C-alpha positions in Angstrom: -2.4 -25.5 9.1 0.8 -23.5 10.2 4.2 -22.6 7.7 7.3 -21.0 8.0 9.6 -19.3 5.8 13.0 -17.4 6.1 13.3 -15.5 3.0 17.1 -14.2 2.3 18.7 -13.4 -0.9 19.5 -16.5 -3.3 23.4 -15.9 -3.5 23.8 -16.3 0.0 22.7 -19.5 0.5 24.2 -21.3 -2.1 25.7 -24.0 0.0 22.4 -24.9 1.5 21.0 -25.7 -1.9 23.6 -28.6 -2.1 23.6 -29.7 1.3 20.0 -30.7 2.1 18.0 -32.0 -1.0 14.9 -33.6 1.0 14.1 -30.8 2.7 13.9 -28.3 -0.5 11.2 -30.6 -1.5 8.2 -28.4 -2.0 5.7 -30.8 -0.7 7.8 -31.1 2.5 6.3 -31.3 5.5 7.2 -32.0 9.1 5.8 -35.2 10.8 7.1 -36.1 14.1 6.0 -39.7 13.4 8.2 -39.8 10.2 11.5 -41.5 10.2 14.2 -40.4 8.1 16.1 -43.2 6.7 18.5 -41.2 5.0 20.6 -40.0 7.6 22.1 -43.5 8.4 23.0 -43.9 4.9 25.2 -40.8 4.8 28.9 -41.1 4.3 30.9 -38.3 6.5 30.2 -34.8 5.8 32.1 -31.9 4.9 33.3 -29.7 7.8 30.5 -27.1 8.4 30.7 -23.6 6.9 29.2 -21.6 9.7 28.2 -18.8 7.3 26.2 -20.9 5.6 23.0 -20.4 7.5 23.5 -16.9 8.1 22.3 -13.2 6.3 21.9 -10.2 8.0 19.0 -9.5 5.1 16.0 -11.4 5.7 12.2 -11.7 5.7 9.8 -14.1 7.5 6.5 -15.0 5.9 4.1 -17.0 8.0 1.2 -18.5 6.7 -2.2 -20.3 8.2 -4.0 -22.8 6.2 -2.0 -22.5 3.4 -3.9 -19.1 2.1 -3.3 -16.4 5.0 0.4 -14.9 4.8 1.7 -12.5 7.1 5.2 -11.0 6.1 7.2 -10.0 9.2 10.7 -7.8 9.6 11.4 -7.0 6.2 15.2 -6.1 6.8 17.7 -4.7 4.3 20.7 -3.0 4.2 19.9 -0.8 1.6 22.5 -2.6 -1.3 21.1 -6.1 -1.8 18.7 -7.1 -4.4 15.1 -7.3 -2.9 14.1 -9.6 -6.0 13.8 -12.2 -3.8 10.9 -10.9 -2.7 8.7 -10.2 -5.7 7.4 -13.8 -5.5 5.6 -13.4 -2.3 4.4 -10.0 -2.7 1.2 -10.5 -4.3 0.4 -13.3 -1.7 0.6 -11.1 1.3 -2.1 -9.9 3.5 -0.5 -8.3 6.6 2.7 -7.1 7.6 4.4 -6.7 10.9 7.3 -4.8 12.3 9.1 -6.2 15.7 12.4 -3.6 16.0 13.2 -0.3 15.1 16.4 -0.9 13.3 17.0 -1.4 9.5 17.9 -5.4 10.5 13.8 -5.9 10.4 12.7 -2.9 8.8 14.5 -1.5 6.3 12.9 -2.7 3.2 9.4 -1.8 4.1 9.4 1.7 2.9 11.1 0.7 -0.5 8.9 -1.9 -0.8 5.8 0.2 -0.9 7.5 2.6 -3.2 8.3 0.0 -5.7 4.9 -2.5 -5.0 2.1 -0.2 -4.5 -0.4 -3.1 -4.1 1.1 -3.2 -0.3 -0.3 0.3 -0.1 -3.5 -1.6 0.5 -2.3 -3.8 3.2 -2.3 -3.2 7.0 1.1 -2.8 8.9 1.1 -3.2 12.8 3.8 -1.8 15.0 4.4 -0.2 18.5 4.5 3.4 18.4 8.1 3.6 19.2 8.7 1.1 15.9 6.3 4.0 14.1 8.9 7.0 15.1 11.9 5.6 15.4 12.1 3.1 12.7 11.4 6.1 10.2 14.4 7.8 11.7 16.5 4.8 11.0 14.9 4.0 7.3 16.1 8.0 6.7 19.3 6.8 8.0 19.6 4.0 5.8 18.2 5.6 2.6 20.5 8.7 2.9 23.6 6.6 3.3 23.3 4.7 -0.1 21.5 7.7 -1.8 17.7 6.6 -2.3 16.7 9.8 -0.7 18.4 13.4 -0.2 19.7 15.7 -3.1 21.8 13.0 -4.6 21.6 12.6 -8.3 19.9 9.0 -8.9 17.9 9.2 -6.1 14.4 7.7 -6.5 12.7 8.6 -3.3 11.8 11.9 -1.1 11.5 11.9 2.8 7.9 12.6 2.1 7.9 8.5 0.7 8.9 7.3 3.9 6.8 9.4 6.0 3.6 8.5 4.2 4.9 5.1 4.8 5.3 5.0 8.6 2.2 7.2 8.5 0.2 4.2 7.4 1.2 2.2 10.0 -1.1 1.4 12.8 0.2 1.8 16.2 -0.8 -0.4 19.1 0.1 -1.1 22.7 1.7 -3.7 24.7 -0.9 -6.5 25.2 -3.3 -4.9 23.1 -5.4 -7.9 21.3 -6.2 -7.1 17.7 -8.9 -9.3 16.0 -8.1 -9.0 12.0 -11.3 -9.2 9.4 -11.9 -10.0 6.4 -9.2 -12.8 4.7 -7.5 -12.9 8.1 -10.5 -13.4 10.1 -10.3 -15.6 13.0 -6.6 -14.6 13.9 -5.7 -12.8 16.6 -2.6 -10.4 17.1 -1.0 -9.7 20.8 2.6 -7.4 21.0 4.3 -8.0 23.9 7.5 -6.5 25.4 10.7 -8.2 23.7 13.4 -6.1 25.9 15.6 -5.1 22.9 14.9 -1.9 21.2 12.7 0.6 22.9 9.3 -1.0 21.5 10.0 -4.1 20.3 7.9 -6.9 20.6 7.3 -10.5 20.6 4.0 -11.2 18.4 1.3 -13.9 19.6 -0.9 -15.2 17.3 -3.6 -17.2 18.0 -6.2 -19.2 15.2 -8.6 -21.9 16.5 -6.2 -24.2 18.0 -3.3 -22.8 16.7 -1.0 -20.8 19.3 2.0 -19.0 17.6 4.7 -17.1 19.4 6.9 -15.1 17.2 10.1 -13.7 19.1 12.8 -13.4 16.4 15.0 -11.4 19.3 14.6 -10.8 22.5 16.2 -10.1 26.1 15.5 -11.8 29.0 17.9 -9.9 31.2 17.5 -6.7 33.0 18.6 -3.5 30.8 19.0 0.0 32.1 16.8 1.6 30.1 14.2 -1.1 28.9 12.0 -3.8 31.0 13.0 -7.6 30.3 11.1 -9.9 28.0 9.3 -12.0 30.5 7.7 -15.2 28.7 6.7 -16.9 31.9 4.7 -14.0 33.3 2.6 -13.9 30.6 0.1 -16.7 30.5 -1.7 -16.2 27.6 1.8 -17.0 25.8 2.3 -20.3 28.2 1.9 -23.8 25.8 2.2 -22.5 22.7 1.6 -25.0 19.6 4.9 -23.3 18.3 7.3 -20.9 19.2 9.4 -19.2 16.6 12.5 -17.9 18.0 15.9 -16.2 17.1 19.6 -17.7 17.4 21.7 -14.4 18.2 23.0 -14.9 21.6 24.3 -12.6 23.6 27.1 -12.7 26.3 26.7 -14.8 29.6 28.1 -12.4 31.6 26.1 -10.5 34.0 24.7 -7.3 33.0 26.4 -5.6 35.8 29.7 -6.8 35.2 29.7 -5.9 31.7 28.8 -2.4 32.5 31.5 -2.3 35.1 34.1 -3.6 32.8 32.7 -1.1 29.8 33.2 2.3 32.2 36.5 0.9 33.6 37.4 0.7 29.9 36.1 3.8 29.0 37.6 5.7 32.0 40.9 4.4 31.2 40.9 5.0 27.6 40.0 8.8 28.5 42.6 9.3 31.0 45.2 8.4 28.7 44.3 10.9 26.3 42.5 8.6 23.6 39.5 8.9 22.1 36.6 6.5 21.8 34.8 5.8 18.5 31.5 3.7 19.0 29.5 2.9 16.0 26.0 1.7 17.1 22.3 1.8 16.1 21.0 5.2 16.8 17.1 4.5 16.9 18.4 0.9 18.9 20.8 0.7 21.6 22.1 3.8 21.7 19.4 4.5 24.4 21.5 2.2 26.7 25.0 3.5 26.0 24.3 7.1 26.4 22.8 7.2 30.0 25.6 5.4 31.4 28.3 7.6 30.1 26.4 10.6 30.6 26.5 10.1 34.0 30.3 8.3 34.3 32.0 10.5 32.2 33.0 14.1 33.1 31.3 17.0 31.1 34.6 18.3 29.9 34.6 15.2 27.6 32.5 16.2 24.5 30.4 14.0 22.9 30.1 13.9 19.2 27.6 12.2 17.1 28.3 11.8 13.4 24.4 10.8 12.0 22.4 12.1 8.9 19.1 12.7 11.3 21.0 14.2 13.9 19.3 13.8 17.3 15.5 13.8 16.5 16.0 10.0 17.9 16.9 11.4 21.4 13.8 13.8 21.1 11.4 11.4 20.1 12.1 9.0 22.6 12.0 11.7 25.3 8.5 11.6 24.8 7.8 7.6 25.4 9.0 7.5 29.3 6.0 4.7 29.5 7.7 2.6 27.2 11.2 2.4 29.1 12.1 1.1 32.5 10.4 2.4 35.8 14.1 2.6 37.3 15.4 5.0 34.6 12.6 7.3 34.6 12.7 7.5 38.8 16.4 8.2 38.2 16.0 10.8 35.9 13.1 12.7 38.3 15.3 12.4 41.5 18.1 14.0 39.7 15.4 16.8 38.4 17.1 16.0 34.8 15.6 15.9 31.2 15.3 12.5 29.8 18.0 11.8 26.9 19.1 15.4 27.5 20.3 16.2 24.1 22.5 19.4 25.2 25.3 16.7 25.7 25.5 15.6 22.3 27.2 18.2 19.5 26.5 17.1 16.1 29.4 17.2 13.6 30.1 17.2 10.0 33.0 15.0 8.6 34.5 18.0 7.6 34.6 19.3 11.0 35.8 16.3 12.4 38.7 16.5 9.9 39.6 19.9 10.5 39.4 19.5 14.8 41.9 16.7 14.0 43.6 15.6 17.6 44.1 18.8 18.7 41.0 19.2 21.1 41.7 16.2 23.3 39.9 12.9 23.9 36.1 12.8 22.8 33.8 10.1 22.1 32.6 9.8 18.6 29.1 8.2 18.0 28.4 7.1 14.5 25.5 5.2 12.8 25.9 2.2 11.3 26.9 -1.5 12.4 28.8 -2.0 8.8 30.9 0.9 7.8 28.9 0.5 4.4 30.1 2.6 1.3 28.4 5.9 1.5 27.4 6.3 5.3 29.1 8.6 7.4 30.7 6.1 9.5 33.2 4.7 7.0 35.3 8.4 6.5 35.0 8.8 10.1 36.5 5.0 10.8 39.3 6.3 8.3 39.7 9.4 10.0 39.7 8.6 13.5 41.7 5.0 13.0 44.3 6.1 10.9 45.4 9.6 11.5 44.0 10.0 15.0 45.0 8.5 18.8 41.7 6.3 18.8 39.9 3.2 20.3 37.2 1.3 18.7 35.0 0.5 21.2 32.2 -2.2 19.8 29.0 -2.9 21.5 27.0 -4.9 19.2 28.1 -7.7 16.4 28.3 -6.0 13.3 26.7 -7.7 10.2 28.5 -10.6 8.1 30.5 -9.4 4.7 31.2 -5.7 5.8 34.6 -3.8 7.3 33.3 -3.7 10.9 32.7 -7.6 10.7 36.2 -7.9 9.5 37.4 -5.7 12.0 35.4 -7.9 14.9 37.0 -11.0 13.3 40.0 -10.1 14.0 39.2 -9.2 17.8 37.9 -12.8 17.9 40.7 -14.2 16.2 43.2 -12.7 18.6 41.3 -13.0 21.7 40.9 -16.6 21.4 44.3 -17.4 20.7 45.4 -15.3 23.7 43.0 -17.7 25.7 41.6 -14.6 27.4 38.2 -14.8 25.9 35.6 -12.4 27.3 34.0 -9.4 27.2 36.2 -6.2 27.4 39.6 -7.5 26.4 41.5 -4.7 24.6 44.2 -5.4 21.5 46.1 -3.3 19.3 44.6 -3.7 16.1 46.7 -3.2 12.9 45.7 -3.9 9.4 45.3 -2.2 5.8 41.8 -2.1 4.1 41.2 -1.4 0.4 38.0 0.4 0.4 35.7 2.3 -1.7 35.0 5.8 -0.5 32.2 7.6 -1.5 32.7 11.5 -2.8 30.0 13.7 -3.8 30.6 16.8 -6.1 28.3 19.6 -6.6 26.2 19.3 -9.4 26.8 22.3 -12.1 25.1 23.3 -15.3 23.2 20.9 -17.5 23.5 18.2 -14.8 22.0 20.2 -12.5 19.0 21.5 -14.6 18.5 18.0 -15.6 18.5 16.7 -12.4 15.9 19.5 -11.2 13.3 18.4 -14.1 13.7 15.2 -12.9 12.9 16.0 -9.3 9.8 18.5 -10.6 8.6 15.4 -12.7 9.3 13.0 -9.9 6.6 15.0 -7.8 4.3 16.1 -10.0 3.7 12.4 -10.9 3.7 11.3 -7.1 0.9 14.0 -6.8 -1.2 12.4 -9.8 -0.7 9.0 -7.8 -2.0 10.6 -4.6 -5.0 12.2 -6.5 -5.8 9.2 -8.4 -5.6 7.1 -5.3 -7.9 9.4 -3.4 -10.3 9.3 -6.2 -10.7 5.3 -6.2 -11.0 5.6 -2.3 -13.8 7.8 -2.8 -15.6 6.0 -5.4 -15.5 2.9 -3.2 -16.5 4.3 -0.3 -19.7 6.0 -2.1 -20.0 2.3 -3.7 -20.1 1.0 -0.4 -22.3 3.6 1.4 -24.7 3.0 -1.7 -24.6 -1.0 -1.2 -25.3 -0.6 2.4 -28.1 2.2 1.7 -29.8 -0.5 -0.5 -29.3 -3.2 1.9 -30.7 -1.0 5.1 -33.7 -0.1 2.7 -34.5 -3.7 1.9 -34.3 -5.4 5.5 -36.8 -2.4 7.1 -39.9 -3.8 8.0 -41.4 -1.5 10.7 -42.7 1.3 9.2 -42.8 3.0 12.5 -39.2 3.1 12.6 -39.2 4.1 9.4 -41.7 7.4 10.3 -38.9 8.0 13.0 -35.8 8.4 11.0 -38.1 10.5 8.6 -39.0 12.8 11.1 -35.4 13.2 12.5 -34.5 14.0 8.9 -37.1 16.9 8.9 -35.9 18.0 12.3 -32.5 18.4 11.5 -33.2 19.8 7.8 -35.4 22.4 9.7 -32.7 23.4 12.4 -30.2 23.6 9.5 -33.0 25.9 8.1 -33.5 27.9 11.2 -29.9 28.2 11.4 -29.8 30.0 8.1 -32.4 32.5 8.5 -31.4 33.4 12.0 -28.0 34.2 10.7 -29.0 36.1 7.4 -31.8 38.2 10.1 -28.6 38.9 12.5 -26.0 39.6 9.8 -28.8 42.7 8.4 -29.1 44.2 11.7 -25.7 45.8 11.9 -22.1 45.8 12.7 -22.7 44.6 16.2 -25.0 42.0 15.2 -22.3 40.8 12.5 -19.8 40.6 15.0 -21.9 38.8 17.4 -23.0 36.1 14.6 -19.2 35.7 13.1 -17.9 35.0 16.8 -20.9 32.6 17.1 -20.1 30.9 13.7 -16.4 31.2 13.6 -16.4 27.3 14.2 -19.0 26.6 10.9 -15.7 26.1 8.6 -13.9 23.6 11.0 -13.7 20.3 11.6 -16.6 17.7 12.3 -15.3 17.1 15.5 -16.5 21.0 16.4 -19.9 20.3 15.0 -21.4 19.8 18.3 -20.2 22.9 19.8 -21.5 24.9 17.2 -25.1 23.2 17.4 -24.9 23.9 21.1 -24.0 27.4 20.7 -26.9 27.8 17.9 -29.6 26.5 20.0 -29.1 28.6 22.8 -30.6 31.5 20.6 -34.1 32.1 20.4 -35.6 30.2 17.7 -39.0 29.5 16.2 -39.9 26.1 14.8 -42.7 25.3 12.8 -44.6 22.2 14.1 -47.9 22.1 12.2 -46.6 19.6 9.8 -45.6 17.1 12.5 -47.4 13.9 12.1 -50.6 13.3 13.9 -49.5 9.8 15.2 -46.3 11.6 16.5 -45.7 13.7 19.8 -45.2 17.6 18.9 -42.0 18.7 21.0 -39.0 21.2 20.2 -36.4 19.7 18.0 -33.5 17.9 19.9 -30.2 16.8 18.8 -28.7 13.8 20.2 -24.9 14.0 20.7 -23.0 11.3 18.6 -20.0 10.0 20.3 -17.1 7.9 18.9 -16.5 4.9 20.8 -13.2 2.9 20.3 -11.9 0.0 22.9 -11.2 2.2 25.6 -14.5 4.1 25.6 -16.0 7.4 24.1 -13.4 9.2 22.5 -12.5 12.7 24.4 -12.5 15.8 22.4 -9.8 17.8 24.0 -10.8 21.0 22.3 -13.9 21.0 24.9 -11.5 21.7 27.7 -9.7 24.3 26.7 -10.2 27.4 27.2 -11.6 30.1 24.6 -8.5 32.4 24.4 -6.6 29.0 23.7 -8.8 27.4 21.4 -6.9 28.8 18.3 -3.6 30.1 19.7 -2.5 26.3 20.5 -3.6 25.0 17.4 -1.5 27.7 15.3 1.6 26.8 18.0 0.8 23.1 16.8 0.6 23.6 13.5 4.1 25.7 13.6 5.7 23.0 15.8 4.8 20.1 13.3 6.0 22.1 10.2 9.1 22.9 12.2 9.9 19.7 13.0 9.4 18.6 9.1 11.3 21.4 8.2 14.0 19.7 10.7 13.2 16.2 9.1 13.6 17.5 5.4 17.0 19.6 6.2 15.7 22.8 4.6 17.5 26.1 5.0 14.4 27.4 7.6 14.7 24.6 9.5 18.6 24.5 9.8 19.3 27.8 10.4 16.1 28.7 12.3 16.6 29.1 16.3 13.1 28.9 18.1 13.0 30.6 21.2 12.0 29.2 24.2 9.5 30.4 27.3 12.4 31.8 28.7 14.4 32.8 26.0 16.8 30.0 25.5 17.6 28.7 21.9 16.9 25.3 20.8 19.4 22.8 19.7 19.5 21.9 16.1 18.0 18.8 15.1 20.4 17.8 12.3 23.2 19.5 10.4 22.8 17.3 6.9 19.9 18.4 4.6 17.4 16.1 3.2 15.5 18.5 0.6 16.2 17.3 -2.8 16.7 20.7 -4.2 19.3 21.8 -1.6 22.5 21.5 -3.1 22.3 18.6 -5.1 25.4 16.5 -5.6 26.7 13.6 -7.5 28.3 10.6 -5.9 31.0 8.9 -7.2 33.3 6.3 -5.5 36.9 5.2 -5.7 39.0 2.4 -3.9 41.5 3.8 -1.6 44.1 1.9 0.7 44.1 2.7 4.7 46.4 1.5 7.2 44.2 1.0 10.3 45.9 1.3 13.6 43.8 1.5 16.7 42.8 0.1 20.1 40.0 -2.2 19.5 38.0 -3.9 22.3 34.3 -5.4 22.4 31.8 -5.5 25.2 28.2 -7.2 24.3 25.5 -4.6 25.2 23.5 -5.9 22.4 20.5 -6.8 24.8 20.5 -10.5 23.9 19.6 -13.7 25.6 22.3 -16.0 26.6 22.3 -19.2 26.0 20.8 -20.3 29.3 18.3 -17.8 29.4 17.3 -19.4 25.8 17.2 -22.8 26.9 15.1 -21.8 30.2 12.6 -19.8 28.4 12.3 -22.0 25.6 11.6 -25.0 28.0 9.9 -23.1 30.2 6.9 -22.1 28.0 6.3 -25.9 27.3 5.7 -25.5 23.6 4.7 -28.4 21.2 7.4 -27.3 18.3 10.5 -24.8 18.5 11.5 -23.2 15.6 15.4 -21.9 15.7 15.7 -19.2 13.2 18.8 -18.5 10.6 21.3 -16.2 12.7 21.5 -12.4 11.2 24.6 -12.3 12.6 27.4 -14.6 13.3 30.2 -15.0 16.6 32.0 -18.1 17.0 32.7 -16.4 20.5 28.9 -16.2 21.5 27.4 -18.9 19.3 24.7 -19.6 16.6 21.6 -21.6 16.0 24.0 -25.1 15.3 25.7 -24.7 19.0 22.2 -23.9 20.5 20.8 -27.2 18.9 24.4 -29.2 20.0 23.8 -27.5 23.6 20.1 -29.2 23.6 21.5 -32.4 23.0 24.2 -32.5 25.1 21.4 -31.5 27.9 19.1 -34.3 26.6 22.1 -36.8 26.9 22.8 -35.4 30.6 19.3 -36.0 31.5 18.9 -39.6 30.0 22.2 -40.8 31.4 23.7 -41.2 28.0 27.1 -39.6 29.5 30.0 -40.8 27.4 28.4 -43.5 25.1 28.2 -43.4 21.6 26.2 -45.6 19.7 25.9 -46.5 16.0 22.6 -44.5 16.0 22.6 -41.3 17.8 19.1 -39.9 18.8 19.5 -37.1 16.5 20.5 -36.7 12.7 24.0 -35.8 11.9 23.1 -32.1 10.6 21.2 -31.1 14.2 18.5 -29.9 11.9 15.9 -31.6 14.3 15.8 -32.9 17.6 13.0 -34.1 20.3 13.7 -33.6 23.7 11.7 -35.8 25.9 10.2 -33.9 29.1 10.8 -35.2 32.8 7.6 -37.3 33.1 8.5 -38.8 29.5 5.0 -38.2 28.3 5.3 -35.3 26.2 8.5 -33.6 24.5 9.6 -30.8 22.6 10.6 -30.9 18.7 13.4 -28.6 18.0 13.6 -27.6 14.6 16.4 -25.7 13.1 15.1 -23.7 10.3 16.8 -23.1 6.9 17.0 -19.9 5.0 14.6 -20.2 2.0 13.4 -23.2 2.9 9.9 -24.0 4.4 9.0 -25.5 7.5 5.1 -26.9 7.0 4.1 -27.9 10.6 0.9 -28.9 9.3 -2.1 -29.5 11.9 -1.7 -29.3 15.7 -3.3 -32.1 16.3 -2.1 -35.1 13.7 -5.0 -37.8 13.2 -4.3 -41.4 12.9 -6.4 -44.6 13.0 -5.5 -47.2 15.4 -7.3 -51.0 15.0 -7.4 -52.8 17.8 -7.0 -56.2 18.2 -10.1 -58.2 19.7 -8.2 -59.4 22.7 -7.6 -55.8 23.8 -11.2 -54.3 23.4 -12.2 -56.8 25.8 -10.0 -55.2 28.0 -11.0 -51.7 27.8 -12.6 -50.2 31.0 -14.1 -47.2 30.6 -14.2 -43.8 32.6 -16.4 -41.1 32.5 -15.3 -37.6 32.8 -16.6 -33.6 32.5 -18.5 -32.8 29.5 -19.2 -36.6 28.6 -16.1 -37.8 27.3 -15.3 -41.6 27.7 -11.8 -42.8 28.7 -9.9 -45.8 29.0 -6.4 -47.0 29.1 -4.9 -49.8 27.6 -0.9 -51.7 27.0 0.1 -53.0 23.7 2.8 -52.6 20.6 1.9 -50.1 17.5 2.8 -51.3 14.3 1.8 -49.5 11.0 -0.8 -51.5 8.5 0.8 -53.6 5.8 -2.0 -52.5 3.5 -4.6 -50.0 3.1 -7.5 -50.7 4.5 -10.9 -49.4 3.9 -9.4 -46.6 1.9 -7.9 -45.1 5.1 -4.5 -43.5 5.1 -2.4 -43.4 8.4 -3.8 -47.1 9.6 -2.0 -48.2 12.5 -2.5 -51.9 14.5 -2.8 -52.0 18.3 -1.8 -55.8 19.2 -1.1 -57.3 22.6 2.8 -57.2 23.4 5.1 -60.1 24.4 7.0 -57.8 26.4 6.5 -57.5 30.4 5.2 -53.9 30.8 5.6 -52.8 34.4 2.9 -50.7 35.8 3.8 -47.1 37.3 2.7 -45.7 40.1 3.0 -42.4 38.6 -0.9 -42.3 37.3 -1.5 -39.1 35.0 -5.0 -37.3 35.8 -7.1 -36.5 32.7 -10.1 -33.9 32.7 -10.9 -30.5 33.8 -12.7 -29.9 36.9 -15.5 -27.3 36.5 -16.1 -25.4 40.0 -19.6 -24.7 39.0 -20.0 -28.6 38.5 -18.4 -29.1 42.3 -20.6 -27.0 43.9 -23.6 -28.6 42.5 -22.1 -31.9 44.0 -21.5 -30.7 47.1 -24.4 -29.1 47.7 -26.2 -32.2 46.7 -24.3 -33.3 49.6 -25.7 -30.7 52.0 -22.5 -28.7 52.4 -22.9 -24.8 52.4 -20.9 -23.8 48.9 -20.7 -20.3 47.5 -18.0 -18.4 45.4 -16.0 -15.3 46.5 -13.5 -13.5 45.5 -12.1 -14.3 42.0 -12.9 -17.8 41.1 -12.9 -19.0 44.5 -15.1 -21.8 46.0 -15.4 -21.7 49.8 -16.7 -25.1 51.3 -18.8 -24.3 54.9 -16.4 -21.6 55.5 -13.7 -24.1 56.5 -12.2 -24.9 52.9 -11.2 -22.6 49.9 -10.8 -24.5 46.3 -9.1 -22.4 43.8 -7.5 -22.9 40.4 -4.0 -21.5 40.5 -3.4 -22.2 36.6 -5.1 -24.5 33.9 -4.9 -28.1 35.2 -3.8 -26.9 38.7 -6.2 -27.2 41.5 -5.6 -26.2 45.1 -7.3 -26.8 48.5 -6.8 -24.6 51.2 -7.7 -25.6 54.5 -7.0 -27.7 57.2 -6.8 -31.7 57.1 -10.3 -33.7 58.1 -12.9 -35.3 57.2 -14.7 -32.0 55.0 -11.0 -32.0 53.3 -10.8 -35.9 52.2 -14.8 -35.2 51.5 -14.0 -32.7 49.1 -10.6 -34.2 47.6 -12.9 -37.8 46.9 -15.1 -35.4 44.7 -12.8 -34.1 42.8 -10.7 -37.1 42.0 -14.1 -38.8 41.0 -14.4 -35.8 38.2 -10.9 -37.1 36.5 -10.0 -40.0 34.5 -6.7 -41.9 35.6 -4.0 -43.6 33.3 
């Protein structure tokens, strides 16, 4: 049983609750055999509202068997009320993250802070999502005043750090077998091609195979590998394919890059600055290398962001997650990946002070909405109202934001001119009434009250952490005690018990001997004291170094009393076996074993210092922002951020005031968002050959690129062309008026694909993979059955007739149908379908009984008489490689005899 639900704030979908009453029923489930007769009686519908099924704040709930719930991609904009998730919080068993941007993980840290019960739930994501998602969350929370030295802040950077540190990182194609309540479910992450470390998820549970791909890119990017659904055999023929409906441009990637660079060079040549809003942890890595190579070094790059260049530093250590082409390009040019020295961090105050006197420049700002409190809004006001600036949009902004109004103006203007394509440059003029946030330093009683609240919050946090550790220790002790009791009850072999006791005695004797030797050597004198202190310098280290300490001590001459050894045991020198930690990749390596003695402690101190420095940079302490660490050759490293995240450093109170701003700037849009276009969407959706496809509601909207409704409409047109229904408009269309569901027939007409357009806050219940129906055969048809036996002991027969639903319940059976002879002439087709599975072992046995020399060679290849090779290409496709002749037809006849034909 599989269910899917797209959760969103209720206020954004009030229109939907009025337009679809049948789908809102809690017991509603999708059934391909069910015919909805209400569509025929509906009168003319009202004009479609394109924004009724769009929300930038969404979370998805995946349910198996009505009891296992997986929360995927809890997005947030920092403003929307998250109370719509309260009803599902107690039901969540697992959390998955797909992308690095706040649209897919923005609510995670706040949910774990507000609902501590979620801290016990496992969270899975790739390593880049853990590192970059942490920075995008800090950026969002600081802009809305949730963290930082802002009066009214609720959290600190440490809360976000602990949240993302609890995430379990995994690699692409690494399968995880879930345990406990989730037992039987296997999850696997694959490359999505949208952001660094972005994933599409594969769920396997018994007969269910679900591919969850909220956003993906099939075309080639500069820094990412494309998403290849069809190259992954494990994802072929899923029962359900859940995919997003945000589409990209149909223009080729090369043409878009060329247009983008031409516009950039032309704009800078005219002395105009460029402002680019982007997601620092997302598509920023696509834009920066292009501009870094093509734009002269004389043109400065500025970055306005709370987290600064931390994302660039993190991404430079994750080259294995990127495209090989960009890494080879860096190697051939001897350049540093994502060289951050080209980027200059700048504050809003410095940006205003410099004005347009510095000449043309490129300014990157974090955020795709220009929301209140973000650094992008004052930068937009300064650059686009007072300076000669052009606004370059490379991603679609969220609806209901200032930047969406700007993008909508570009779309309307270009569509009127009839030149609807990427890279169209217009002059944008409009007056906005915007709220501008102003931060004023706290003084006097307000400052003391604020500092007291921070201290109380930190004290409470430490108490909660202590209680959690205490409870965890108690739980661990209880589990260990229970396991010990169970082992004692299950032990029946007295000899094994004796061996375990002997090992304990030997280990205890070894410890006793070590203590005696230590005490004796320490009493010798200064030299002896120095020697033993060096040998036991690691005695207070971690458990990983315990083996090294034991080996060092065993090299010393010691005496052991073996007179107490039991008579039935051999008397031998005590031996301590090394204990190895084993994971999915083999034995874990202790890196300290491969270090030189002089490096063992110095490197550890350097690492701790570097971690402390990175933490200071992230928290924005004075030591982190003002310190200049000297490198190996004396160079000075760049500061990571200019803004403080320390809640006690220069605290401020935030106020907002409405301000009218007249904007006049150049405006263009070039799609570099890394999304699949409509052609690639349909190609992959059909190429995967799923049973059902769920089209997710949009997170953004563009009349130029299309939405979920346009996808369904395009599928219907494709189907009509396939069936030759050009220009035919009968009284009943092959799809309902709202384009909510649609069945696409395959070319053979045997098995098609059910497309379902998902709606916000409406559960899609797909039921079981296989729907069971009772079929009663007429007596006349029963005599015509001709059974064929296939591999596995199954019998199969083909029969033709008409199916009708039974008029009343018989024998208490539901879903009862009757198969009766048909009065119509049913033409027999020559295209017979082969059913069954050819087992190569069974084929080898049959051919050997016919005195043929048959053996396996290579990977699943069956060689017959050294003349023919029989191999399986894919499931259901068998190939006979070799020349035609008597042997060829004999082998083919045996293969055909193992199948049934209908």
